PAPA-806910 format. One record per residue: residue in one letter; x negated, y negated, z negated of N, C-alpha, C, O in turn. Coordinates in Angstrom, 3 decimals. Layout:
// PAPA-806910
PT;residu;nc1;nc2;nc3;cac1;cac2;cac3;cc1;cc2;cc3;oc1;oc2;oc3
PT;A;X;Y;Z;X;Y;Z;X;Y;Z;X;Y;Z
...
***
This chain:
// PAPA-806910
PT;residu;nc1;nc2;nc3;cac1;cac2;cac3;cc1;cc2;cc3;oc1;oc2;oc3
PT;L;7.747;-1.258;17.787;8.883;-2.366;17.993;8.861;-3.532;17.062;9.597;-4.411;17.510
PT;C;8.241;-3.909;15.825;8.302;-4.510;14.747;7.351;-5.746;15.091;7.607;-6.949;15.135
PT;R;6.216;-5.073;15.312;5.302;-6.551;15.460;5.851;-7.503;17.067;6.165;-8.693;17.035
PT;P;5.854;-6.988;17.842;6.371;-7.667;18.879;7.695;-8.322;18.561;7.578;-9.536;18.727
PT;S;9.014;-7.955;18.133;10.127;-8.520;17.465;9.614;-9.466;16.314;10.123;-10.587;16.338
PT;A;8.577;-9.192;15.175;8.375;-10.759;14.828;7.679;-11.263;15.310;7.626;-12.419;14.891
PT;A;6.787;-10.998;16.300;6.500;-12.434;16.999;7.421;-13.209;17.472;7.505;-14.427;17.309
PT;L;8.259;-12.387;18.177;8.961;-13.104;18.945;10.250;-14.175;18.124;10.745;-15.242;18.488
PT;L;10.470;-13.368;16.961;11.271;-14.369;16.117;10.344;-15.280;15.374;10.789;-15.834;14.369
PT;R;9.119;-15.501;15.742;7.832;-16.065;14.854;7.971;-15.758;13.274;7.829;-16.675;12.465
PT;L;8.196;-14.707;12.944;8.436;-14.216;11.339;6.914;-13.280;11.382;6.350;-12.534;12.182
PT;P;6.685;-13.779;10.133;5.292;-13.262;9.198;5.681;-11.950;9.278;6.816;-11.567;8.994
PT;F;4.290;-10.851;9.863;4.430;-9.265;9.773;3.018;-8.845;9.430;2.003;-9.428;9.811
PT;A;3.076;-7.609;8.555;2.138;-6.918;8.091;2.477;-5.401;8.480;3.600;-4.940;8.686
PT;E;1.249;-4.733;8.532;1.377;-3.096;8.692;0.800;-2.615;7.560;-0.180;-3.111;7.006
PT;R;1.583;-1.363;7.111;1.315;-0.883;5.821;-0.294;0.004;6.583;-0.552;0.107;7.783
PT;D;-1.036;0.463;5.532;-2.133;1.074;5.598;-1.906;2.471;4.805;-2.766;3.311;5.071
PT;V;-1.302;2.717;4.243;-1.076;3.917;3.320;0.399;4.250;3.091;1.060;3.354;2.567
PT;F;1.034;5.412;3.404;1.959;6.145;3.392;1.576;6.701;2.029;0.860;7.701;2.088
PT;I;1.962;6.182;0.572;1.487;7.239;-0.404;2.356;8.436;-0.786;1.864;9.372;-1.417
PT;D;3.593;8.424;-0.429;4.106;9.603;-0.993;5.133;10.310;-0.116;6.142;10.873;-0.540
PT;H;4.691;10.196;1.367;5.791;11.456;2.063;5.925;12.905;1.885;6.700;13.793;2.239
PT;V;4.789;12.773;1.153;4.585;14.191;0.539;4.622;14.267;-1.001;3.694;13.839;-1.688
PT;Q;5.673;14.800;-1.484;6.220;15.049;-2.743;5.404;15.865;-4.047;6.026;16.556;-4.855
PT;T;3.992;15.671;-4.100;3.725;16.598;-4.992;2.485;15.497;-5.477;1.970;14.633;-4.767
PT;P;2.190;15.800;-6.862;1.212;14.661;-7.684;-0.241;15.238;-6.963;-1.072;14.793;-7.755
PT;A;-0.755;15.729;-6.261;-1.913;16.164;-5.729;-2.195;14.720;-4.616;-2.897;13.709;-4.580
PT;F;-1.043;15.477;-3.722;-0.792;13.963;-2.782;-0.839;13.038;-3.013;-1.485;12.258;-2.314
PT;V;-0.016;12.547;-4.383;0.237;11.041;-4.022;-0.938;10.654;-4.694;-1.209;9.586;-4.146
PT;R;-2.068;10.931;-5.806;-3.353;10.868;-5.882;-3.919;10.582;-5.176;-4.508;9.505;-5.269
PT;Q;-4.048;11.354;-4.124;-5.124;11.561;-3.002;-4.843;10.147;-2.251;-5.817;9.398;-2.175
PT;Q;-3.623;9.704;-1.692;-3.071;8.628;-0.971;-3.464;7.595;-2.067;-4.070;6.748;-1.411
PT;L;-3.464;7.207;-3.289;-3.451;6.072;-3.720;-5.076;5.714;-3.766;-5.462;4.547;-3.705
PT;K;-6.086;6.963;-3.893;-7.483;6.666;-3.849;-7.632;6.302;-2.483;-8.413;5.350;-2.487
PT;R;-7.259;6.588;-1.206;-7.145;6.190;0.305;-6.961;5.217;0.336;-7.648;4.673;1.200
PT;L;-5.797;4.005;-0.629;-5.577;3.280;-0.390;-6.548;2.155;-0.875;-6.743;1.092;-0.285
PT;I;-7.193;2.606;-2.183;-7.718;1.895;-2.901;-9.425;1.969;-2.239;-10.311;1.226;-2.660
PT;E;-9.596;2.800;-1.364;-11.090;3.244;-0.507;-10.593;2.059;0.527;-11.427;1.161;0.632
PT;R;-9.505;1.897;1.240;-8.898;0.993;2.138;-8.971;-0.501;2.137;-9.073;-1.335;3.037
PT;A;-8.870;-0.578;0.586;-8.381;-2.071;0.273;-10.250;-2.461;-0.147;-10.599;-3.572;0.252
PT;K;-10.989;-1.903;-0.640;-12.819;-1.915;-0.773;-13.085;-2.394;0.559;-13.350;-3.540;0.921
PT;R;-12.972;-1.342;1.225;-13.386;-1.122;2.720;-13.001;-2.627;3.766;-13.791;-3.222;4.499
PT;Q;-11.302;-2.995;3.476;-11.114;-4.352;4.665;-11.005;-5.521;3.811;-10.812;-6.650;4.261
PT;G;-11.134;-5.236;2.516;-10.638;-6.579;1.542;-9.036;-6.573;1.140;-8.527;-7.574;0.635
PT;Y;-8.318;-5.429;1.389;-6.777;-5.494;1.224;-6.577;-4.539;1.770;-7.263;-4.049;2.667
PT;A;-5.293;-4.003;1.160;-4.658;-2.719;1.640;-3.252;-2.785;1.107;-2.973;-2.978;-0.076
PT;I;-2.150;-2.557;2.361;-1.194;-2.580;1.693;-0.104;-1.044;1.764;0.434;-0.691;2.814
PT;G;0.007;-0.502;0.807;0.344;0.715;0.695;2.530;0.819;0.477;3.199;-0.020;-0.125
PT;I;2.970;1.829;1.042;4.287;1.758;0.583;4.616;3.029;-0.060;4.008;4.062;0.221
PT;A;5.635;2.977;-0.981;5.992;4.216;-1.425;7.380;4.493;-2.043;7.849;3.402;-2.365
PT;H;8.207;5.463;-2.335;9.024;5.254;-2.933;9.689;5.307;-4.343;8.883;5.183;-5.266
PT;P;10.879;5.452;-4.664;10.720;4.836;-6.047;11.301;6.982;-7.090;12.023;7.173;-8.069
PT;H;10.630;7.883;-6.319;10.428;9.260;-6.614;9.979;9.474;-8.054;9.180;8.650;-8.498
PT;P;10.347;10.375;-8.773;10.117;10.518;-9.707;8.695;11.253;-9.784;8.095;11.254;-10.858
PT;V;8.204;11.816;-8.767;6.768;12.284;-8.438;5.683;11.020;-8.340;4.503;11.180;-8.652
PT;T;6.189;9.805;-7.894;5.471;8.890;-7.781;5.425;7.906;-8.575;4.552;7.050;-8.438
PT;L;6.178;7.852;-9.368;6.544;6.934;-10.703;5.386;7.582;-11.577;4.412;6.928;-11.951
PT;E;5.600;9.080;-11.902;4.427;9.465;-12.779;2.859;9.681;-12.350;1.955;9.824;-13.174
PT;V;2.694;9.681;-11.027;1.133;9.126;-10.704;1.219;7.885;-10.631;0.188;7.426;-11.123
PT;F;1.857;7.113;-10.299;1.585;5.432;-10.401;1.192;5.609;-11.916;0.020;5.616;-12.295
PT;K;2.467;5.778;-12.889;1.795;5.831;-14.489;0.603;5.917;-15.038;0.025;5.156;-15.814
PT;E;0.235;7.093;-14.476;-0.951;7.796;-15.051;-2.407;7.254;-14.105;-3.569;7.391;-14.486
PT;M;-2.045;6.740;-13.048;-3.374;6.049;-12.325;-3.040;4.538;-12.506;-3.978;3.823;-12.155
PT;L;-2.252;4.053;-12.835;-2.339;2.310;-13.174;-3.479;1.815;-13.810;-4.055;0.873;-13.264
PT;P;-3.969;2.313;-14.974;-5.415;1.896;-15.126;-6.776;1.884;-14.269;-7.675;1.058;-14.111
PT;E;-6.473;3.397;-13.707;-7.825;3.071;-12.299;-7.556;2.038;-11.366;-8.472;1.319;-10.968
PT;L;-6.490;1.909;-11.013;-5.921;1.059;-9.863;-6.454;-0.353;-10.398;-7.199;-1.021;-9.683
PT;K;-6.001;-0.869;-11.866;-5.801;-2.024;-12.273;-7.852;-2.360;-12.226;-8.359;-3.478;-12.139
PT;R;-8.473;-1.284;-12.296;-10.031;-1.497;-12.452;-10.535;-1.762;-11.091;-11.265;-2.702;-10.775
PT;A;-10.008;-0.709;-10.209;-10.654;-0.976;-8.906;-10.161;-2.189;-8.121;-10.869;-2.529;-7.174
PT;V;-9.067;-2.886;-8.366;-8.392;-3.434;-6.907;-7.647;-4.449;-7.549;-7.213;-4.025;-8.620
PT;S;-7.369;-5.461;-7.355;-6.182;-6.699;-7.582;-5.146;-6.116;-7.278;-5.297;-5.575;-6.183
PT;L;-3.656;-5.864;-7.909;-2.496;-5.540;-6.961;-1.556;-6.997;-7.146;-1.350;-7.790;-8.065
PT;T;-1.186;-6.873;-5.928;-0.451;-7.987;-5.810;1.091;-8.135;-5.001;1.753;-7.108;-5.156
PT;V;1.713;-9.080;-4.268;2.998;-8.519;-3.953;2.528;-8.272;-2.300;1.430;-8.623;-1.867
PT;A;3.694;-7.529;-1.401;3.536;-7.189;-0.311;3.415;-8.533;0.294;2.421;-8.541;1.021
PT;S;3.861;-9.365;0.290;3.928;-10.979;1.016;2.607;-11.789;1.072;2.513;-12.779;1.797
PT;K;1.304;-11.226;0.074;0.286;-11.568;0.253;-0.839;-11.165;1.106;-1.901;-11.697;1.428
PT;G;-0.030;-9.611;1.470;-0.738;-8.692;2.232;-0.541;-9.137;3.809;-1.318;-8.823;4.711
PT;V;0.680;-9.950;3.964;1.099;-9.963;5.203;0.099;-11.942;5.558;-0.212;-12.444;6.638
PT;A;-0.071;-12.431;4.293;-0.782;-13.528;4.764;-2.448;-12.951;4.652;-3.195;-13.765;5.195
PT;F;-3.070;-11.946;4.172;-4.333;-11.254;4.596;-4.097;-11.281;6.595;-4.626;-11.973;7.465
PT;Q;-2.944;-10.050;6.651;-3.295;-9.868;7.994;-3.262;-10.698;9.140;-3.715;-10.383;10.241
PT;Q;-2.569;-12.047;8.773;-2.336;-12.797;9.418;-4.015;-13.514;10.161;-4.365;-13.882;11.282
PT;G;-4.698;-13.416;8.751;-5.609;-13.868;9.294;-5.683;-15.486;8.702;-6.565;-16.248;9.098
***
C-alpha cells in the first residue's frame, strides 16, 4: 500500500533492499550487512533498515570500517532519489 499511496499523494518513495536485524544474532546481522554491501555494488545503491537493538549496534560498530571501505554511506533520502531514477 505504501507505493500507491505515495504516488497518489505525489510523495517520493523508496523501498528497502535489506532488513538488517529481524533476527537478533550477531551472525545474522553480519550476514545481512554483507548482503547490503553486495546489493549496493550490484545495483549502484542499496537501502537497509535496522533497529537500535544492542546486537545491531554492536555489529555496526564492528563492521563500520569494512562498510566505509566497501560503499559510501548516506542518508535514506538519497536512496529515494536513486530509486526515483
